[in-house]
N, C-alpha and C positions, 0 to 999 in steps of 0.2 A: 290698870289703865290700858287703853288700846289707842293705836294711831292709824290713820289712813293717809297714805301718800298718794296723791292724785296729780298726774302730769297735766299741766294746763294746755288745752287745745293741742293734744299730743302730736298728731300727724303734722300739723302746721309748725309746731315747735321744732320737730325733727328737720323739716325743710329749711328752717331758718338758721340752724346751727352752722352750716357751711355757706349760708347766704345772709350775712349781716345786713346787706342792703334791703332786706325784706322787713326789717324791724319797722313797725309803724305803718306798713303798707298792707292793704287788705289782701288776704291770701285764702284760697280755697283748695281743698284736695278732693279729687273725684273718685267715684266708685269704679267698679269693674266696667271696662269698655268706655271709660271717660263719660259715664252717663250722668251721675248726679253728685251734688256737693255733699260729702259725708263728713267733712271737717272744715271749720271756718275760723278764721282769726277773729278777734273782737272787733276789728275794723270792718271785716266783711259782714259780721252780724249787725253792726250799726247801720249798714247800708240796706238792711232788710232781707238779706239772703237767708233763706230758711234751710234747715236740715233736710236733705233729700231733694232739693230743688234741681230739676234737670238743667244741664248746662245750656241746651239750646234756648231755654226760656230767658236766660240771664246774659246772653252774649252781648247785648247792647250795654248792659250795666257793667260788664267786665271791661268793655272797651272804653266806656266813659270815665270810669274811675281807676283805670290802670290796675285792675285786680290781677295778682299773680295766680296762675292756675297750674296745678300739678296733678298728674296721674298718680294713683296710689303706688307707693313704693314699699311693699310690706317687708322686703328684706332689710331695708334701712331702718324701718320702724321697729322691727323685731330686735335688731341689734342694739338700738338705743334703749329699748325696754330692758334688755339684758344688762346693759351698763348701769341703768338706774337701780335695778334690783341689787346689783353688786354693792352699790353704795349703801342701800338700805340694810343689807345683811351685815354690814360692818357696824351698824348703829343700834341694832336690836337683837335680843336673844333668838326670836323666831319671826319669820314673815310668812304671810299667806298671800300668794299671787291671786288677785281677784280677776284681773283682766290685763290686757296688754299695757294699759296705762294706769292701773291702780293696784295697790298692795296694802294689806293690813299688817300692822306690826303689833306683836304681843309684848307689852311693856310691863307685864306683871313681874315683880321682883326688882323693879327699878324705882321704887317709891321714893328713894332719897333724891331722885333726879328733879331738877327744876324743869318741869315739862314745857313751860312756855319758852324758855331758852332752848330746850332740846328741839322743839318744833321749828323754831326760827333758824337754828343752826343747821338742822338737817336739810331744810329747804335751800339754804344758802350753799351747803356742801354739794347737793345734787346739781345745782346750777353751775357751780365752779368746775366740777369734775366731768359733767356730761354735756353742759350747755342747755339742758332742759329745765324750764321753770316748773317747780313742783310745789303744790300746796299740801301742807301737813297739818292735819287736825288731830288733836289729842283729847280724849274724853273717857268717861268710865265705861262706855259700851261702844261696840262697833258702829251702831246706828248713829249715835251722837257724834262719834268721830267723823263719820261721813258728812254730817251737817257742818261740823266745825271746819272741815277741809273746804267745803263749798264757800264758807264765809270768807276765806282767804282770797278767793278769786274776785270778790266784790269789794273788798276793803284793803287797798294797798298798804294802809298804815299797819296792818298786821304783819307785814314783812314776810309773807309766805307761811307763817305758823300761827296756829290758834289753839290755846289750851282752854277748853270749855268744861268747867266742873262745878262752879258755884250754882246753887239752885236758882238764885235770882237772875243770873246770866242765862241759864238754860231756859227759864220761863220767858224772858225777854225775846230770845231767838225763836222759841217755839210759837210765840204769838204772831210772829212775822213770817213763819214758814208755812207755805201752802201744804195742805194734807197730801196732795198729789206729788209733792216733791220729797216726801219721806221715803227712804229706801225701805222696801218691803210692803208698801201699801199697794202698789200695782195699779195699772191702768183701769182694770175692771172695778176695783173697789173704790177708787177715788170718786168717780161720778156718783156712785150710790151713797157714799158718805156725805158728799156735798148736798145731795137732794135731802138728806136728813138734817141739814143745817150744820154739818161738821166741815168747816172750811179750812181750818188751820191745824197744825200739829198739836197746838195747845188744846183746841176743842176735842181732838181725838184722845188726848191724855185725860180729859175730864170724864170720859166714859168709864163705866165699871168694867172690871176684867171679865165678868160673866157676860156682859152685853157684847163686848168685843169678841168673845169666844163664840157667841151665838151668830154674830154677823160674819165673822171672818175665819173662824176656826183657830187651830193652834198657831199657824203662821202669823195671824193678826195679833194673837196674845203675845207672841215673842216680840214683835215690833213694839207693842204697847209697853211691855216690861222694859225693853231697851231704852225707850224714851224716858222712862221713870228712873233710869240709871241702874237697872238690874241686868247684868250680863246674861243673855238668854240665847245668843247665837254662837254656836261652837266655833272654835278657832281651828282651822285646818292646817296642821303643822306640815303636812305633806300634800302636795297637789293631787287631787283625784284624777284618775285616768278617765278620759272621755268614754262615754258609753256608746257613742257612735261618732264616726269621722266621715265628713263629707268634703269632697273636692268637686267643684262644678264651675262652669263658666257660661256666660252668654257670649256668643261669638260676634266678631265685628260685622260679619256678613254670613248669610246662610251657606251651609255646607251641603252640597248635593252628592259628592263623591263618597262612596263607601270607605275607600282606603283613607281618605283624609279624616273622616269621622272616627274611624278606628284608631288612627294615630293620636287624635286629640283625647279620646277616652283612655287610651293606654297611658298617656301622660298623667291623667288624673288618677288612674289606678296606681301608678308608680309613686306619686305623691302620697297617696293614702298608705301604701305599704311602709314608706319611710316614716310617716307619723306614727304608725303602729309601733315600729321598732324604737322610736324615740321615747315612747311612754312604756316600753317593755310589755306590750300587749299583743294578743293574737285576736283575729276576728273569725267568727264562725260562718258568716255569710256576706255576700256582696250584692248590693242592689245597684243596677245600672239603669239610667234613664236618658232619653233623648227626646227633644220636642221641637216642633216647627215654631214659626213666629206667629203667635196668636193675634198679633196686631195686623197681620196681612190676611184679612178675612177672605180676600179674593183668591188666595192660593190654597193648595192642598194642605190639610191640617192632620197632624198625627202626634200622639204622645205615647211613647213606648216605655215600659217599666218592667224589668225582669229581676228577680232575686235568685241568686245561685248559691246554694249551700256548699260548704266545703266538707269533705269527709272527715277532716280534722282541722281544728283551729290553726290559722297560719298567719305569718307576717312576711311571707316570701313574696318579693316583687314578681317572681316568675309565676307563682300560682295565682296571684291576684290579677295580674295583667292577662293571663290566659283566660280566667273567668270573665273578665271584662270583654275580651274579644269574642268569646262565645255568646255573650249577651247581645253585643252589637250585631252579630250575624243574624240573630232572631229579630231584633228590633228594626233594623234598617229596611226601608222600602224605597225602591228606585223612584226617582221623580220628585221626591219630597226634599225641601230645603230645611235642614236642621239648624236652628238658631241657638239651642241650648242643650247641654249634656252634662252628665256628671256621674259620680259613683259614691255610694254610701256603704261604709263598712260597719256592720253591726254584730250583735252577739259577741261583744268584746269581753275577753277574759284576760287575767294576768298571765304573763308567760311563765312565771315561776309557779309551779304547782299544777300547771295544765297537764291533763292526762292524754298521752299519745299511745298509738298502737305500737306494740313491740316489733311488728313486722316491718315498719317503716323507719326504724331507728337510724339506720345508716343514711338513708336519703335525707332525713330531718337534720342530721348533723352536717351533711354536705351543704344543704341550703343555708343553715345557720352560718357556717364559715364563709360561704360565698357572699351572703348579705353583709356580714361584718366587713369583708374586704371591700365591697362596693361602697359602703358607708364611709369607711376610713379614707378611701381614695377621694370621694366627693368632698369630704370635709377638708382634706389637705390640698386638693387641686382645684376646688371650685365646684359649685352645683352643676350637676349633669355632665361631669367629666366622663362618667361611665353610666350608660343607659341601656335599657332593653331595646333591641333593634326595632321592635314593632312600634316604639314611640316615634320613630322617624327623627329626622334631623332638624325639622322646622320648630317654630315656637307655637305656643298656644295662640289661636286666632282671636286675639282680643286687641282692641285699640288702647294704646298708651302713649299718645302723641306728646304728652306733657311730662313724661317721667324724668325725674332728676337722676343724676348718677348715684350708684350705690357706693357712696364714699367710703364706707367702713368695711365692706365685705367683698369687694372686687379690686384686685390689684390694678386693673386698667382704669379704675375710677378714683383712685387716690388723688386728692388735689395736689397740684404742683405749684410750688411757690418759687418765683424767680426773684432773687435779690440782686439789685443793681448797685 
């Protein structure tokens, strides 16, 4: 058996933990630069607010219905994600982190367990210990578990947990599940299937395996088998390292000054180096890009994109920031207003086993020790306590007018309770 634990309206739920007054009130969380709604409470969805809807288009709706608006607070969300995962790890032999708000659980070897009670109890435990509502679906395959978890969100009587295993129950649910809502079908395949008269997951299951293979290849066959209760999607016991790491932003206003643009890109490069070290990886090359505002057609337009290879794979902030600075020196053109910029680390390899030149062994060891010291200080004293000078002392030029406090990761933001 497998389980999927899915945090309900995760970003909104994180904002509500320290704001109980928001329960029952419509809430939205915005994307970078306070641009679009990327998370919506059920109440906000009921008002017709769509995923990705720009804030400026719904300002009247926000005002009329007293909708609570928040800028994205990724530090807070990441910490709550870590807390939920800690609860899940106490309840299952293995977990596979699928995204910031979802994780699969490998329940093989727990066959004596009452899985319906297990699912409901785990959901309740997550809510009690973290404040986050979590839907837990249990089923013979990962795909069915994902559908079972989705059922919990629509049927409160399930009490946050659904064990779906009987053939008659699976058939009933599959007949009501749109083929486009099945994990693994994909946006491209769903319209083609519907044109062929395959509208539900049950319709898809009635196809022969050979026909599915012809239409969708091996990935489609895996999904077809999973819906039939045959485990066909592997369980990742250890998270895979990312094959590329990107840090980019759209700025609140155009940047015309070279130094300011350089500082912003240096911040993104530093973030990228930190992420490399967190997953114990090195990158072989760095791509840097900067672009003007394409919506301002009356202004000068430019898009610069340069890839710089490293002599040896690296995770050093110093090396990566230096490469980013070199790239901006080539990209930047005076008189252009840059609205967006970023860096992408690629050619990523595992740190362990990476081959280095024997002539740079001393320098490599020095960089390793320096990076370890910087990371330890930043973990103990707070993010950006130690930075590279070229990052500057300012913040990333992005709007976040509605950001909530970082209640769990900043000493200054810890809530204060006054008892009278």
